[in-house]
C-alpha positions in Angstrom: -11.6 5.4 -36.0 -9.8 2.7 -33.9 -6.3 3.0 -32.5 -4.1 1.4 -29.8 -2.4 3.8 -27.5 0.2 3.1 -24.8 -0.5 4.4 -21.3 0.1 3.5 -17.7 -1.9 1.8 -15.0 -2.1 4.5 -12.2 -3.1 2.3 -9.3 -1.5 1.5 -6.0 0.4 -1.6 -7.1 4.1 -2.4 -7.4 3.7 -3.5 -11.0 3.0 -0.1 -12.6 2.0 -1.8 -15.8 2.4 -0.4 -19.3 -1.1 -0.6 -20.9 -2.1 -0.8 -24.6 -5.6 0.8 -24.6 -7.9 0.4 -27.6 -9.7 3.7 -28.3 -12.6 3.7 -30.7 -14.2 7.0 -31.7 -13.0 8.7 -28.5 -14.0 5.9 -26.2 -11.8 3.3 -24.4 -13.1 -0.1 -25.4 -10.3 -2.5 -24.2 -7.0 -2.7 -22.3 -4.1 -5.1 -22.9 -0.7 -5.6 -21.5 2.3 -4.0 -23.3 4.6 -6.8 -24.6 7.4 -4.3 -24.9 7.5 -3.6 -21.2 10.1 -6.0 -19.6 8.0 -6.3 -16.4 4.4 -6.2 -17.8 5.4 -8.7 -20.4 2.2 -8.5 -22.4 -0.5 -9.2 -19.8 -2.6 -7.3 -17.3 -4.4 -8.2 -14.1 -8.0 -8.9 -14.7 -8.9 -5.7 -12.9 -7.1 -3.4 -15.3 -8.1 -5.5 -18.2 -11.6 -4.4 -17.4 -10.7 -0.8 -17.0 -13.0 0.5 -19.6 -15.9 -0.7 -17.4 -14.5 1.5 -14.6 -14.2 4.6 -16.8 -17.8 4.3 -17.9 -19.2 2.8 -14.7 -22.8 3.9 -13.7 -21.2 5.0 -10.4 -19.1 7.6 -12.2 -19.4 11.2 -10.9 -20.2 13.2 -13.9 -20.8 16.7 -12.7 -20.5 18.9 -9.6 -23.0 18.5 -6.8 -23.8 20.4 -3.6 -25.7 19.2 -0.5 -27.7 22.1 0.8 -28.5 20.5 4.1 -26.2 18.0 6.0 -28.7 15.2 5.7 -30.3 16.3 2.4 -29.7 15.1 -1.1 -27.1 16.1 -3.6 -28.1 18.7 -6.1 -26.4 19.2 -9.5 -24.8 22.6 -9.9 -22.3 24.3 -12.3 -18.6 24.3 -11.6 -18.7 28.0 -10.8 -21.4 27.5 -8.2 -19.6 24.6 -6.6 -16.3 26.4 -6.6 -18.0 29.5 -5.0 -19.3 27.2 -2.2 -15.9 25.6 -1.6 -14.0 28.9 -1.7 -16.4 30.6 0.8 -16.7 27.7 3.2 -13.5 25.7 3.2 -11.6 28.2 5.3 -7.8 28.4 5.8 -5.2 27.7 8.4 -5.2 24.6 10.7 -9.0 24.4 10.5 -8.5 22.7 7.1 -7.3 19.1 6.7 -6.5 17.7 3.2 -6.9 14.0 3.0 -5.5 12.1 0.1 -3.5 8.9 -0.7 -2.9 6.5 -3.5 -6.0 6.8 -5.8 -3.4 7.4 -8.4 0.4 7.0 -8.2 1.1 9.6 -10.9 3.7 12.0 -9.5 1.9 15.0 -10.8 -1.7 14.2 -9.8 -0.7 12.8 -6.4 1.1 16.0 -5.3 -1.2 18.5 -7.1 -3.0 19.6 -3.9 0.1 20.2 -1.8 0.9 23.7 -3.0 -2.7 24.9 -2.3 -2.9 23.5 1.2 0.6 24.7 2.0 -0.4 28.2 0.9 -3.5 28.0 3.0 -1.5 27.1 6.1 -3.6 23.9 6.4 -2.9 20.9 8.7 -0.2 18.7 7.2 -1.3 15.1 6.6 1.0 12.2 7.6 0.4 9.8 4.7 1.5 6.7 6.5 -1.5 4.3 6.2 0.2 1.8 4.0 3.8 0.8 4.0 5.6 3.2 6.4 6.4 0.7 9.0 8.2 -1.5 6.5 9.8 1.6 4.9 11.1 2.7 8.2 12.5 -0.7 9.0 14.2 -1.0 5.7 15.7 2.5 5.8 17.1 1.9 9.3 19.3 -0.8 7.9 19.8 0.0 4.2 19.5 3.8 4.2 17.0 4.2 1.3 14.1 2.3 -0.1 15.6 0.5 -3.0 16.7 -3.1 -3.5 17.6 -5.8 -5.9 16.0 -5.7 -9.3 13.0 -8.1 -8.9 13.7 -9.6 -12.3 16.8 -11.1 -10.9 14.7 -13.6 -8.9 14.6 -15.7 -12.1 18.2 -16.5 -11.5 17.7 -17.6 -7.9 17.9 -21.2 -6.6 15.8 -20.3 -3.5 13.1 -17.6 -3.4 11.7 -16.6 0.0 8.4 -14.5 -0.2 7.6 -13.2 3.2 4.3 -11.7 4.1 3.0 -11.0 0.6 0.3 -12.7 -1.5 2.3 -11.8 -4.6 -0.1 -13.8 -6.9 -2.7 -11.2 -6.1 -0.8 -8.0 -5.3 2.4 -8.4 -7.4 1.3 -10.7 -10.2 4.0 -9.6 -12.7 6.7 -10.7 -10.2 5.4 -14.3 -10.3 6.5 -15.1 -13.9 10.1 -14.5 -12.8 9.5 -16.9 -9.8 8.0 -19.5 -12.2 11.1 -19.1 -14.5 13.3 -19.9 -11.5 11.1 -22.8 -10.4 11.4 -24.3 -13.8 15.1 -24.2 -13.5 14.9 -26.1 -10.2 14.6 -23.2 -7.6 12.6 -23.7 -4.5 9.8 -21.3 -3.5 9.2 -20.8 0.2 6.3 -18.6 1.3 6.0 -17.4 4.9 2.4 -16.3 5.6 -0.2 -16.9 8.3 -2.7 -18.7 6.0 -2.6 -20.6 2.7 -3.3 -17.9 0.1 -2.9 -18.1 -3.6 0.9 -17.6 -3.5 1.3 -20.2 -0.7 -0.5 -22.7 -2.9 2.1 -22.2 -5.6 5.0 -22.7 -3.2 7.2 -25.7 -2.7 6.9 -25.0 1.0 4.5 -22.9 3.0 5.6 -21.8 6.4 2.6 -21.0 8.5 3.6 -18.4 11.1 1.3 -17.1 13.8 0.1 -13.5 12.9 2.4 -10.9 14.4 5.2 -13.2 15.3 7.3 -12.9 12.1 10.2 -11.3 14.0 10.5 -14.3 16.3 10.7 -16.7 13.3 13.3 -14.5 11.6 15.4 -14.1 14.7 15.3 -17.8 15.4 16.6 -18.5 11.9 19.3 -15.9 12.4 20.4 -17.5 15.6 20.9 -20.9 13.8 22.8 -19.2 10.9 25.1 -17.5 13.3 25.6 -20.3 15.8 26.3 -22.8 13.1 28.7 -20.6 11.2 26.5 -20.4 8.1 26.7 -16.6 7.8 28.7 -15.0 5.0 31.6 -13.9 7.1 33.5 -12.1 4.3 30.4 -10.1 3.4 29.7 -9.1 7.0 33.3 -8.0 7.5 33.4 -5.9 4.3 29.9 -4.7 3.9 28.1 -4.6 7.3 28.5 -2.9 10.7 27.3 -3.7 14.2 27.2 -7.4 13.5 28.7 -8.3 16.9 25.9 -6.3 18.7 23.4 -8.2 16.7 25.1 -11.5 17.5 24.7 -10.6 21.2 21.0 -9.8 20.7 20.4 -13.2 19.3 21.3 -14.8 22.6 17.8 -13.7 23.7 16.2 -15.8 20.9 17.0 -19.5 21.3 15.3 -21.6 18.7 12.9 -23.4 21.2 11.7 -20.0 22.4 11.1 -18.7 18.9 9.3 -21.9 17.8 7.0 -21.6 20.9 6.2 -18.0 20.0 5.6 -18.3 16.2 4.2 -21.8 16.0 6.7 -23.0 13.4 8.5 -26.3 14.0 11.8 -26.9 12.1 13.3 -23.4 12.3 16.8 -24.9 12.2 16.1 -26.8 9.0 14.6 -23.8 7.4 17.5 -21.6 8.4 20.1 -24.1 7.1 18.3 -24.4 3.7 18.1 -20.7 3.3 21.8 -20.1 4.3 23.1 -22.8 2.0 21.3 -21.6 -1.1 23.8 -20.3 -3.8 21.6 -17.4 -4.8 18.9 -16.7 -2.2 16.3 -14.1 -3.1 14.1 -12.5 -0.5 10.9 -10.7 -1.5 9.4 -8.8 1.5 5.8 -7.7 1.5 4.0 -5.2 3.8 1.4 -7.6 5.2 3.5 -8.6 8.1 4.4 -5.0 8.9 0.8 -4.1 9.7 1.1 -5.2 13.3 2.1 -3.1 16.3 5.6 -4.7 16.0 5.8 -4.4 12.2 8.8 -2.2 11.8 11.0 -4.5 13.9 9.6 -7.5 12.1 10.8 -6.1 8.8 14.2 -5.4 10.3 14.5 -9.0 11.6 13.7 -10.5 8.1 16.1 -8.0 6.4 18.8 -9.1 8.8 18.5 -12.6 7.5 19.2 -11.4 4.0 22.3 -9.6 5.1 23.6 -12.5 7.2 23.9 -14.7 4.1 25.1 -11.9 1.7 21.9 -12.1 -0.3 22.4 -8.7 -2.0 25.7 -10.0 -3.4 24.6 -13.6 -4.3 20.9 -13.4 -5.0 18.9 -10.4 -3.9 16.4 -8.8 -1.5 13.8 -6.2 -2.2 10.9 -4.5 -0.5 10.2 -1.5 -2.7 12.2 0.4 -5.4 10.7 3.9 -5.5 13.7 5.8 -3.9 15.8 5.0 -6.9 13.5 7.3 -8.9 15.3 10.3 -7.5 13.3 13.5 -8.3 13.1 16.6 -6.1 9.4 16.4 -5.4 9.4 19.7 -3.6 9.2 21.4 -6.9 5.6 20.0 -7.0 4.9 20.0 -3.3 6.1 23.5 -2.6 6.6 23.3 1.2 8.1 26.8 1.0 4.5 28.2 0.6 3.7 27.2 4.2 3.6 30.4 6.2 4.8 28.5 9.3 5.0 24.9 10.4 1.5 23.6 11.0 0.0 20.8 13.0 0.5 17.3 11.6 -2.4 14.8 11.5 -1.8 11.1 11.0 -4.2 9.8 8.4 -4.4 6.5 10.3 -6.1 8.4 13.1 -8.7 10.3 11.1 -11.4 9.1 13.4 -9.6 10.6 16.4 -8.8 13.8 14.6 -12.4 14.4 13.7 -13.9 13.4 17.0 -11.4 14.2 19.8 -11.8 18.0 19.2 -13.4 20.3 16.8 -10.4 22.2 15.5 -10.8 20.7 12.0 -13.7 22.4 10.3 -12.9 21.8 6.7 -12.0 18.4 5.2 -10.9 18.1 1.5 -10.8 14.5 0.3 -9.2 13.4 -3.0 -7.6 10.2 -4.2 -8.9 8.4 -1.2 -12.0 6.8 0.2 -11.6 7.2 4.0 -15.2 6.1 4.8 -14.1 2.6 3.6 -10.4 2.3 4.0 -9.6 4.0 7.4 -9.4 1.9 10.6 -12.0 2.3 13.4 -14.8 3.1 11.0 -17.2 3.9 13.9 -15.1 6.8 14.9 -14.4 7.9 11.3 -18.1 7.9 10.3 -19.0 9.7 13.5 -16.4 12.4 12.7 -17.5 12.7 9.1 -21.1 13.1 10.3 -20.3 16.2 12.4 -22.8 19.0 11.5 -20.1 21.6 11.8 -17.6 19.8 9.4 -17.5 21.0 5.8 -16.5 18.1 3.6 -15.4 18.4 0.0 -14.8 15.2 -2.1 -13.1 15.2 -5.5 -13.9 11.8 -6.8 -14.3 9.6 -9.9 -17.0 7.4 -8.3 -19.9 7.6 -5.9 -17.9 6.0 -3.1 -18.8 5.6 0.6 -17.1 8.9 1.4 -19.4 10.8 -1.0 -22.2 10.0 1.4 -20.7 12.6 3.8 -19.8 15.3 1.3 -21.2 18.8 1.2 -19.7 19.3 -2.2 -18.8 16.6 -4.7 -16.5 17.5 -7.6 -16.0 15.1 -10.6 -12.5 13.8 -11.1 -10.7 12.6 -14.2 -9.3 9.1 -14.5 -5.7 8.7 -15.4 -6.7 7.9 -18.9 -8.0 11.5 -19.2 -4.9 13.4 -18.2 -1.0 13.5 -18.4 1.4 12.2 -15.7 4.7 10.7 -14.9 4.9 7.3 -13.2 7.7 5.8 -11.2 7.2 2.3 -9.8 7.7 0.8 -6.4 8.1 -2.7 -7.8 10.5 -2.4 -10.7 12.9 0.1 -12.3 11.0 1.5 -15.3 9.8 5.1 -15.6 6.9 6.0 -18.0 5.0 9.0 -19.1 1.4 9.1 -20.1 -0.9 11.5 -22.0 -4.7 11.7 -22.3 -6.3 8.9 -24.4 -9.7 10.5 -24.3 -11.3 13.7 -23.2 -12.7 14.2 -19.7 -15.8 12.1 -19.1 -18.7 14.3 -18.2 -17.6 17.5 -16.5 -14.7 15.9 -14.7 -11.5 17.8 -14.0 -8.0 16.7 -13.2 -6.4 17.3 -9.9 -4.1 20.0 -11.3 -6.9 21.8 -13.1 -9.1 21.8 -10.0 -6.4 23.0 -7.6 -5.1 25.7 -9.9 -8.6 27.0 -10.4 -9.4 26.9 -6.7 -6.1 28.6 -5.8 -7.0 31.5 -8.1 -10.5 31.7 -6.6 -9.1 31.9 -3.1 -6.7 34.7 -4.1 -3.5 32.7 -4.2 -0.7 33.9 -6.6 2.3 31.8 -7.4 3.6 30.4 -10.7 2.9 26.8 -9.6 -0.8 27.6 -9.9 -0.3 28.5 -13.6 1.5 25.2 -14.4 -0.6 22.4 -16.1 0.3 18.7 -16.1 2.8 18.9 -18.9 4.6 21.8 -17.4 4.9 20.0 -14.0 6.3 16.9 -15.7 9.0 19.1 -17.3 9.7 20.6 -13.8 10.2 17.1 -12.4 12.4 16.0 -15.2 14.5 19.1 -14.7 14.8 18.2 -11.0 16.0 14.6 -11.5 19.0 13.3 -9.7 21.0 10.1 -9.2 19.7 7.1 -11.1 17.3 9.2 -13.2 20.0 11.5 -14.6 20.7 9.5 -17.8 17.2 8.9 -19.0 16.4 8.5 -22.6 14.1 11.5 -22.7 13.1 11.0 -26.3 11.8 7.5 -25.6 10.1 8.8 -22.4 8.4 11.5 -24.5 7.0 8.8 -26.8 5.4 7.1 -23.9 7.8 4.1 -23.8 8.9 2.5 -20.6 12.5 3.7 -19.8 14.8 1.9 -17.4 16.6 4.1 -14.9 20.3 3.7 -14.1 20.1 0.9 -11.5 22.3 -2.2 -12.0 20.7 -5.6 -12.5 23.2 -7.0 -10.1 24.0 -6.0 -6.5 22.5 -2.5 -6.1 24.9 -1.8 -3.2 28.1 -3.0 -4.8 29.6 0.4 -4.3 28.2 0.8 -0.8 24.9 1.2 1.0 23.3 4.6 1.2 24.0 4.9 4.9 26.4 7.3 6.7 29.1 4.5 6.8 28.3 3.0 3.4 27.6 -0.3 5.2 24.5 -2.4 6.0 23.5 -1.4 9.6 22.4 -4.2 12.0 22.0 -1.5 14.6 20.4 2.0 14.2 21.1 4.0 17.3 18.5 6.6 16.4 15.8 4.0 17.3 14.4 3.3 20.8 15.6 -0.2 20.3 18.5 -0.1 17.9 18.6 -3.8 17.2 16.0 -6.1 15.6 13.7 -7.6 18.2 10.4 -9.2 18.9 7.7 -7.6 21.1 4.3 -9.2 21.5 1.4 -7.4 19.9 -1.2 -5.8 22.2 -3.9 -7.6 20.1 -2.0 -10.7 19.2 -1.4 -14.3 20.0 0.1 -13.5 23.5 -2.6 -11.0 24.4 -4.8 -11.5 27.4 -7.6 -10.1 25.3 -7.8 -13.5 23.5 -10.0 -14.7 26.4 -12.8 -12.5 25.0 -11.8 -12.4 21.4 -9.9 -15.6 20.4 -9.6 -15.0 16.7 -6.7 -13.0 15.1 -8.3 -10.9 12.4 -6.6 -10.6 9.0 -7.9 -8.3 6.3 -5.8 -9.0 3.2 -6.7 -7.6 -0.2 -9.5 -9.3 -2.0 -8.4 -10.9 -5.3 -10.8 -8.9 -7.5 -10.4 -5.5 -5.7 -7.6 -3.1 -5.0 -8.4 -1.6 -1.7 -11.9 0.0 -2.5 -11.0 1.1 -6.0 -12.8 -1.5 -8.1 -16.0 -1.7 -6.1 -17.7 0.3 -9.0 -17.0 -2.5 -11.6 -20.0 -4.8 -11.5 -18.2 -7.7 -13.2 -15.4 -7.7 -10.6 -17.9 -7.4 -7.7 -19.7 -10.5 -9.2 -16.4 -12.4 -9.4 -15.7 -11.7 -5.8 -19.3 -12.9 -5.1 -19.9 -11.8 -1.5 -18.1 -10.8 1.7 -16.7 -13.9 3.4 -15.0 -14.8 6.7 -12.6 -17.6 6.2 -12.3 -19.9 9.3 -10.8 -23.3 10.1 -13.6 -25.9 10.0 -13.0 -26.6 13.7 -13.5 -22.9 14.6 -16.6 -22.7 12.5 -18.1 -25.9 14.1 -17.3 -24.7 17.6 -19.4 -21.6 17.0 -22.3 -23.3 15.2 -21.4 -21.7 11.9 -22.4 -23.7 8.9 -20.7 -23.3 5.5 -22.3 -20.3 3.7 -24.2 -19.1 6.7 -24.1 -15.4 7.7 -21.9 -14.6 10.7 -21.3 -11.6 12.9 -17.6 -10.8 13.3 -17.2 -8.4 16.2 -15.1 -6.8 18.9 -15.3 -3.8 21.2 -15.0 -1.4 18.2 -18.0 -2.8 16.3 -19.1 -5.6 14.0 -19.3 -6.6 10.4 -21.2 -9.4 8.8 -19.9 -12.0 6.3 -20.7 -15.4 4.9 -18.8 -18.3 6.4 -16.1 -20.1 4.3 -14.8 -23.1 6.3 -11.4 -24.0 5.0 -8.2 -25.7 6.2 -6.3 -23.0 4.3 -6.8 -20.9 7.5 -5.2 -22.2 10.7 -7.2 -22.4 14.0 -7.3 -19.1 15.9 -7.4 -16.9 12.7 -10.2 -15.2 10.8 -9.5 -13.9 7.3 -11.8 -11.3 5.8 -10.7 -10.4 2.2 -11.5 -6.7 1.6 -12.3 -3.9 0.9 -16.0 -4.1 0.0 -18.2 -1.0 -0.6 -20.7 -0.5 2.2 -23.7 -1.1 -0.1 -22.5 -4.7 -0.9 -22.0 -5.7 2.8 -24.8 -7.3 4.9 -25.4 -4.8 7.6 -23.4 -2.1 5.7 -20.4 -2.1 8.0 -17.0 -3.2 6.6 -14.0 -4.9 8.1 -12.5 -1.6 9.2 -15.2 -1.3 11.7 -13.1 -3.9 13.6 -9.6 -2.4 13.1 -7.9 0.1 15.4 -6.2 3.4 15.1 -3.1 2.0 16.9 0.2 2.9 15.2 3.2 0.7 14.4 6.4 0.7 16.4 8.3 2.4 13.5 6.9 4.7 10.8 3.6 5.6 12.6 1.8 3.3 10.2 -1.4 1.2 10.3 -2.0 -2.0 12.2 -4.8 -3.5 10.1 -3.8 -7.1 11.0 -3.3 -6.4 14.7 -6.9 -6.9 15.8 -8.7 -9.6 17.7 -12.3 -10.6 17.1 -15.0 -13.2 17.6 -17.6 -14.8 15.3 -21.1 -15.8 16.0 -24.2 -16.7 14.0 -26.5 -13.9 13.1 
């Protein structure tokens, strides 16, 4: 029997695609894009189009396993045996650290572990590794993380994509950009190297890594000085503009050009300000520097200066519009008392600086590949006194350190509710197939473990469908008027967000206005501060290359390293260098290079290309350890330093050097 069933892509991507999966005799055999979803528009990225290969990968964890000795092998056991080991050894209180992130974005699965770890009084994890610097910057000015409908970009006459390789990480936004270009719109891309999106642009602005704020503030200075700002909009809809104008005195154009390496800032500013319907799409790449939060604020100030929300648009993410009371799932009331918070960016420090954490429970994440400062992370995971549980779909790098491995369902094997952070459609999914092997969903696992550990609360009796209904009963704001019947049928349902100016009735700030200044911050106004490992750092004398680790085209973080066809398409780990930089180091095209700094080294094959400017090294990532020469990935080189706002990661704020092997 063959049927096509609608479901949802669960992965950490703004597109949150609606998928039409072909199921033959209980097995997924193909995946296609849903033509009835206004954002998916009938096509999928090549990664999810190959999703059946991931579900049935040879790397799939099919049954529970226990490691009897820290350096011994994994032994297959029954679920009862595995759960007995976990219940007896995991512990409780602040000796336990749950570690999870975006392995799935389903609201139910993502928050399924929170009630258990709250009830145990475990450490609380600050899940800030991805976009929290950008989120904090946006919130400081707008109030909540929502923006213009991305579909509105099709109506723009000038689209500015800043710090985002949208052709790889937001591919369903690009057809709207192409629609606008066909109507005569200009696409300007600001990015430190010529990536796939920059190659599609009408103009590529090559900014030095970590200096985006200087570029934006220089543009703002021109717009204000030359009277190009939308004065009516600023008077009616913004506050603290005069304070911002005063701040701009510190950023004359010649100073900003010297910092960011961009000539022609004045021309760029004039062109942006004179557009009839400018649309700004902010990424998170440029927020992953030590000054990332202020960089986002500086770019966002540009959008406000020209009244972009009214005339065209500006968007970073959309998820705050999906207003559910997530505490009905998280259950913070089960915490016996406030417990210690651990920032997930600093897992290496948390596991090595002291021995208070004795139990680590990893799910929906692969910290042995994705966390910065891998030398410290792997040293911490190797501690003989650390008990590590990993609930996983695949035999990832983190499984290497597990004392207990528990098989996890994929999203196609369970129910969930999906909001998006890149559009305004909500969608519900149900199982397409039964659990592969002996895998269990997050909810099933944590409910069973709670009972085994003697925890009693109605939340531990609620399955996925019950939790979805709890969420829908706790909806607010733009989610109030949902078509619940269509949602129940699995159809994409638009929430109540206007397709025009989302802030027409006021911004979600205390004053209802856009805030150029936020006095709760150490520096209330947008500013530029040099990065400690950046273009103005004295460390460049030893490590002259700015390291960038953008997403590889055929991976999504480390998620698709188990799909052989995608690994083959990505071919091999590369370090992209300007030809002059490669020649100066005696590195021939295709040769194997050491890329190193004080934190460690990785190895990659040289790709000499003028797409990368001098002084920059680009290592697309994240590869599984087994596929890397020397078996140490790019995050061996990245640091545990936090951003200025949001306590987020600084993956692009690292200096390195290259040499022949």
